[in-house]
Structure formats: C-alpha cells, structure tokens
C-alpha positions in Angstrom: -7.2 -30.5 -61.6 -6.3 -26.9 -62.2 -7.1 -24.6 -59.3 -8.7 -21.1 -59.8 -10.0 -20.4 -56.3 -8.3 -21.6 -53.1 -9.7 -21.4 -49.6 -7.6 -20.9 -46.5 -9.0 -21.5 -43.0 -8.0 -19.8 -41.1 -6.2 -16.4 -41.8 -4.0 -16.4 -38.5 -0.4 -15.7 -38.4 0.6 -18.7 -40.7 -2.6 -18.9 -42.6 -2.5 -15.3 -43.6 1.1 -15.5 -44.8 0.5 -18.7 -46.8 -2.6 -17.1 -48.3 -0.8 -14.1 -49.4 1.9 -16.3 -51.2 -0.9 -18.2 -53.0 -2.6 -15.0 -54.0 0.7 -13.6 -55.3 0.6 -16.6 -57.8 -2.5 -15.3 -59.3 -5.1 -17.5 -57.6 -8.3 -16.0 -56.0 -7.9 -16.8 -52.3 -11.0 -17.1 -50.1 -11.8 -17.5 -46.4 -14.9 -17.9 -44.2 -15.1 -15.3 -41.5 -18.4 -16.2 -40.0 -17.9 -16.5 -36.2 -14.2 -15.6 -36.6 -12.4 -13.0 -34.4 -11.8 -9.4 -35.1 -8.2 -10.2 -35.5 -8.9 -12.9 -38.1 -11.0 -10.4 -39.9 -8.4 -7.7 -39.8 -5.7 -10.1 -41.1 -8.0 -11.2 -43.9 -8.7 -7.7 -45.0 -5.0 -6.9 -44.9 -4.2 -9.8 -47.1 -7.0 -9.0 -49.6 -8.8 -12.3 -49.1 -12.4 -12.9 -50.3 -14.8 -13.6 -47.4 -17.4 -16.2 -48.4 -18.9 -16.0 -44.9 -19.6 -19.7 -44.2 -17.6 -22.9 -44.5 -20.4 -24.3 -46.6 -19.8 -21.6 -49.3 -16.1 -22.0 -48.9 -16.3 -25.7 -49.8 -18.8 -25.1 -52.5 -17.0 -22.4 -54.3 -13.2 -23.3 -54.0 -11.3 -25.9 -55.9 -9.2 -26.6 -52.7 -9.5 -25.7 -49.2 -6.3 -25.6 -46.9 -7.0 -26.2 -43.2 -4.3 -24.2 -41.3 -5.5 -23.6 -37.7 -5.1 -24.6 -34.1 -4.5 -28.4 -34.0 -7.2 -28.8 -31.6 -9.8 -27.6 -34.1 -8.7 -29.7 -37.0 -11.2 -32.5 -36.6 -14.1 -30.2 -35.9 -13.3 -28.3 -39.0 -13.2 -31.6 -41.0 -16.7 -32.5 -39.8 -18.0 -29.0 -41.0 -16.3 -29.5 -44.3 -17.6 -33.0 -44.6 -21.2 -31.7 -44.0 -20.8 -29.1 -46.7 -19.5 -31.9 -49.1 -22.5 -34.1 -48.4 -24.9 -31.3 -48.9 -23.6 -29.9 -52.1 -22.0 -33.0 -53.6 -18.8 -31.1 -54.4 -15.4 -32.5 -55.4 -13.4 -29.9 -53.5 -10.0 -31.0 -52.3 -9.6 -30.7 -48.6 -6.0 -30.3 -47.5 -5.2 -30.7 -43.8 -2.0 -28.7 -43.0 -2.2 -28.9 -39.3 0.2 -30.1 -36.7 -1.6 -33.3 -35.7 -0.7 -36.9 -35.2 -0.9 -39.6 -38.0 -3.7 -41.3 -36.1 -5.6 -37.9 -35.9 -5.1 -37.3 -39.6 -6.4 -40.7 -40.4 -9.5 -39.7 -38.5 -9.8 -36.5 -40.5 -9.2 -38.3 -43.9 -12.0 -40.8 -42.9 -14.4 -38.0 -42.1 -13.8 -36.4 -45.5 -13.8 -39.7 -47.3 -17.1 -40.8 -45.7 -18.5 -37.6 -47.2 -17.3 -38.4 -50.7 -14.6 -35.8 -50.6 -11.0 -35.8 -51.9 -8.2 -35.4 -49.2 -4.6 -34.7 -48.8 -2.3 -34.8 -45.7 0.1 -32.0 -45.5 2.4 -30.2 -43.0 4.0 -26.7 -43.0 7.7 -26.4 -41.9 9.3 -23.1 -41.6 8.4 -19.6 -40.4 5.3 -17.7 -41.9 6.6 -16.8 -45.4 6.8 -12.9 -44.9 9.5 -10.6 -46.0 12.5 -12.8 -46.9 11.2 -15.9 -44.9 10.5 -19.2 -46.9 8.5 -22.2 -45.9 7.8 -25.6 -47.3 4.5 -27.5 -47.5 5.1 -31.3 -47.4 2.2 -33.2 -48.9 1.1 -36.8 -49.3 -1.9 -38.7 -50.6 -3.4 -39.6 -53.9 -3.0 -36.8 -56.4 -0.7 -34.9 -54.0 1.1 -33.4 -57.1 -2.0 -31.2 -57.6 -0.8 -29.0 -54.7 2.4 -28.1 -56.4 0.6 -25.5 -58.6 0.5 -23.4 -55.5 4.4 -23.3 -55.2 6.3 -20.0 -55.5 9.7 -18.5 -54.6 8.7 -18.4 -50.8 6.2 -21.3 -50.6 7.7 -24.6 -51.6 5.7 -27.6 -52.1 7.1 -31.1 -51.8 5.3 -34.4 -52.5 6.7 -37.0 -50.2 4.4 -40.1 -50.8 0.9 -41.3 -51.5 0.4 -42.6 -48.0 -1.8 -40.5 -45.8 -0.1 -39.9 -42.5 3.5 -39.4 -43.7 3.3 -35.6 -43.7 1.8 -35.5 -40.3 4.5 -37.9 -39.0 7.1 -35.6 -40.4 5.6 -32.5 -38.8 5.3 -34.2 -35.3 9.0 -35.2 -35.4 10.2 -31.8 -36.7 7.8 -29.8 -34.3 9.0 -32.1 -31.3 12.6 -31.1 -31.9 12.2 -27.5 -32.7 9.4 -26.5 -30.3 10.4 -29.1 -27.7 13.9 -27.6 -27.6 12.6 -24.2 -27.3 10.4 -25.0 -24.3 13.1 -27.0 -22.6 15.5 -24.2 -22.9 12.9 -21.6 -21.8 12.0 -23.6 -18.7 15.6 -24.0 -17.6 16.6 -20.4 -18.3 13.7 -19.0 -16.3 14.6 -21.5 -13.5 18.2 -20.3 -13.6 17.1 -16.7 -13.3 14.9 -17.6 -10.3 17.9 -19.4 -8.8 20.2 -16.5 -9.3 22.7 -18.3 -11.6 21.4 -16.9 -14.9 24.5 -14.8 -15.8 26.9 -17.7 -14.9 24.8 -20.1 -17.1 24.7 -17.6 -20.0 28.5 -17.3 -19.9 28.9 -21.1 -19.9 26.4 -21.5 -22.8 27.9 -18.8 -24.9 31.3 -20.6 -24.6 30.0 -24.2 -25.0 26.7 -24.1 -26.8 27.0 -20.7 -28.7 25.0 -21.6 -31.9 22.0 -23.2 -30.2 22.0 -20.5 -27.5 21.9 -17.9 -30.3 19.1 -19.7 -32.0 17.0 -20.2 -29.0 17.4 -16.5 -27.9 16.4 -15.4 -31.4 13.2 -17.7 -31.4 11.9 -16.8 -27.8 10.5 -13.3 -28.6 7.8 -14.8 -30.9 7.4 -18.1 -29.0 5.0 -16.9 -26.2 1.9 -15.8 -28.4 2.1 -19.2 -30.2 2.1 -21.4 -27.1 -1.7 -21.7 -26.8 -1.7 -23.7 -29.9 1.6 -25.5 -29.1 -0.3 -27.1 -26.1 -2.5 -29.3 -28.4 0.4 -29.8 -30.7 2.7 -31.2 -28.0 -0.1 -33.5 -26.9 -0.4 -34.8 -30.6 3.4 -35.2 -30.5 2.9 -37.3 -27.3 0.3 -39.4 -29.0 2.6 -39.9 -32.0 5.4 -41.0 -29.9 3.3 -43.4 -27.9 2.0 -45.0 -31.1 5.6 -45.5 -32.3 6.5 -47.3 -29.1 8.1 -44.4 -27.2 7.2 -42.6 -24.0 4.5 -40.1 -24.2 5.5 -38.5 -21.0 8.3 -36.1 -22.1 6.0 -34.1 -24.4 3.1 -34.2 -21.9 5.6 -32.1 -19.8 6.3 -29.8 -22.7 2.6 -29.2 -23.1 2.6 -28.1 -19.3 5.3 -25.7 -20.0 3.5 -24.3 -23.1 0.3 -24.1 -21.1 2.0 -22.0 -18.3 3.5 -19.6 -20.9 0.1 -19.2 -22.7 -1.5 -18.1 -19.6 0.9 -15.2 -19.0 0.7 -11.7 -20.3 3.2 -12.4 -23.0 1.3 -15.6 -24.0 -2.0 -13.6 -24.4 -0.4 -11.1 -26.9 -1.0 -11.5 -30.5 2.1 -12.4 -32.8 1.6 -8.8 -34.3 1.9 -7.2 -30.9 4.9 -9.3 -30.0 6.7 -8.3 -33.2 6.0 -4.6 -32.6 7.5 -4.9 -29.0 10.8 -6.0 -30.4 11.8 -7.7 -27.1 15.0 -9.7 -26.8 15.1 -13.3 -25.8 16.6 -12.2 -22.4 13.6 -9.9 -21.9 11.3 -12.8 -22.4 13.2 -15.0 -19.9 13.2 -12.1 -17.3 9.5 -11.4 -17.7 8.5 -15.1 -17.5 10.7 -15.7 -14.4 8.8 -13.0 -12.7 5.5 -14.8 -13.3 4.3 -17.5 -11.0 6.1 -20.9 -11.2 4.6 -23.8 -13.0 2.3 -25.8 -10.8 
C-alpha cells in the first residue's frame, strides 16, 4: 500500500523529529491534538503538522499511524485506535514504535487485530533525527516492507522479520544497555560527589575508562527530562528479562533511579529547555547530588 497521509502520535521530542523527517519526504503528516498539552501543540505547529483533532479522525484519514509516546500510554492508545477502527471499518496500518516488552506488544497487536486492523511492531533506536543526527526504525510483522517508503537520509527503516515482538525485544535489550548504563553511572557519580571523592573518581575514570566516561558525560545533559518515560520503559525491560528467564530486579532498581531524577527540577524541564541551558554532564551530577537522596 502506498501512503499519502501518515499520522504520528504524539509530537513530543522524538515524535516531532520523526514526523519532520517523514514530512520532508513529501507525505502529509497529521496528528491529533485533542486533550494534548500546550507543548505538544507548539511542537506540532513548529513541525507544520496537520491537526485532525481526534484519534478517530486520525485513524479514519491516515494510511498509517505511528504510535510514538510514553510507553505507559501505548496500550491505552491501542484501545482508542481499535475503537476507531471498529467504528469506521478502516484498514489503517497501526505501527507501535514504543519502548515496550514483547508481551506488551502482543497485547497491543491483539487489541488492534480484534478490531480488524493491520499492525506492525517497530522500535526507534538513536537520537531524535534533528540537525545531523540519524535514527533507525526497526520493524517486523506481515507487510513490514510497507514502512520502508518512509525512509530518508536521516530516518532509516530496517525490516527484521515477520514475527511480532522481535522489534520490541531489540528495543528492550538496546535500551537496557544504553539507558541502564547512563542511570548506573549517574547514580554512582552523584554518590561519589556526596562522599567527597568525585574528583579522585573522575581522574581514575579518565585514565581507565575514558571513552565510556566521555560518552556518559555527553549524554547526561539531556537525560533528566526523559526520565519520566524511562521509568515505565525500565519496568518493561524488567518484564522482558523476567520472561527471558533473567532477574527482573536490576532494572526495577534502574526505574527507581529514573523516578528520583524525574522528580527533580532537572527532571521536570522540557528537552527544549534542557538544550537551551547548555549544561555539562558535570553540572547535572552536581545539581542532582544536591537534591535529596533516593529513598
């Protein structure tokens, strides 16, 4: 099926960037801003997205709808999309691009399938594709190749299989390593500052672990505003590992760290505000070390 209109829910930091890349390929890109925040509305206007108001209209008028949102909202959105599919008898392709466990994506797929809809499991790996940044959408399921028409220089689309759940499993493993590593380092670096050995630790790390130290410190300035949605993602990772026969407890702890950060002043900023602030990773460690300790 050739797409003309593509829906993106929601136009947050990643959703807006992906929508802009799709729009640059000549597609009409729509969203549904009913009940959305002022920030989402502003990001949609900035990207030049067409507001269709409701999810019902979004599903009715678009050839494909990409769900890119807080993982905790993925199943609720699937239920709304399914109701729209049942009401209008549409053949809209619903693509879940969220950081959720394979078991969760199976529930999403079942919800869409029960409404007679078509469904693909996808995951986004990489930074929001703005400026020179590039990201890749990995997709699986029947007719997954349809999504490749959205690909461009900064938005890759890779078909990995026909099996629903593979893309979500990949995202869970990838996110566990990248976000789990950042959370671990942040927790230890803030503890070292509170203990008064931060300068000694930094000297040691610059000598023995220079590459990963530099990577983490580059990532920390934009980590805090994302942690509110890292909490449900890390719980989905925990669920994934448990299903694979591994311990779920490690990433339950990572979710606790993310929950602490999300409740701080830094965690309550928008990604746009964090970028404007131009803080260093050391600034983030200092500010979080001054907050209350994780209970």
